[in-house]
N, C-alpha and C positions, 0 to 999 in steps of 0.2 A: 504494500500500500504506500502510495506517495501522499504525504501530508505537508501542509505548510500554510503560510500566510501570503495573500496576494491582493490584487485589485481587479474588480470587474469593471470594465470600461463600458459605460452605457452610451447609446447613440446620441443622447442629448449633451454629451461632453462630460458628464459627472463620472467620478470614480468611486466605487464602493469598496471599502475594506472588507475582505472575506477570508475565511479559513477554507481551505480546500482539502478534500479527501478523494483521491483517485484510486479506486479499487483495482483497476486493471490498467496495464501498460503494455499494450500489444503494438509493437513497432512505434508508430507515431500517433496512435489513438489513445484516448483517455475516456474513462467512464467513471463517474463518481458524483460527489456532492459539493456544492458551494454553501457554506454555512454562514448565515447572517440573518438579520431581522427583515424579512421580505415584506412585512405588513406596512412598512414605511414607503413603499413604492407602488406605483400603478402597474397593473398587469401588462399594459401595452409596451412598457419598457423592455419586456423579456420576450417579445414576439419575433425578434430578428436574431440572427447569429451575433454573438458577442465575443469579445476577446478578454481573456483572463491573463494578467501579468503575474507570473509566479515568482516566488522569492529566489528561485534558482536561475533566474534570468530567461526562462522559457516563456513563450507566449502560446496560449492554447485558444483556438477558435472553438466556441461551444454553441450548441443549441440546447434549449431547455426541454427536457422530457416530461418533468412534472414539477409542481410547486407546492410548498406548504408554507406555513407562517414563519418557519425558521430555516428553511433550506430550499435550494433548487437542485433537482437531479439533472445532470448534464451528460452529454456525449460530445466528444470533440476530437480535434486533431492538433498536434503541435505544429506551429508555424516554423518553417525552415528559413533561417536567415538567408537573404539574397545579397550577393555582392554587387558592386557597382556595374558589373557587366551583365547582370540579369540571370546569373546561374546560382545554384546553391553554394553558399559559403562553406569552406572546409575548415 
C-alpha cells in the first residue's frame, strides 16, 4: 500500500490537502482513496478527471469512482514527466 500526504488540484484552481491510500500499484495505475472532508465541496467539482500531487513528487490523474463524506474512491494513472523534446523523461 502506498500512503502519504498530497494535494488534489481542482478545476477551479483550488488545492485541497488530502491523505492518500493507494491499495494497488500495477505499473503506472493507482486505485485507492483520497481522505478529506468532502462535505465542504460541491459534487460538480469531482465530475472531471483531477490531478493529485503526491509527496513523493509523482502526479496521478484520477477519476472518482465513489464519494462519501470523508473520502473519495479513485482510479488513476501516474503522469510520466515529459522532457523539452516531447518524449518521456528518463
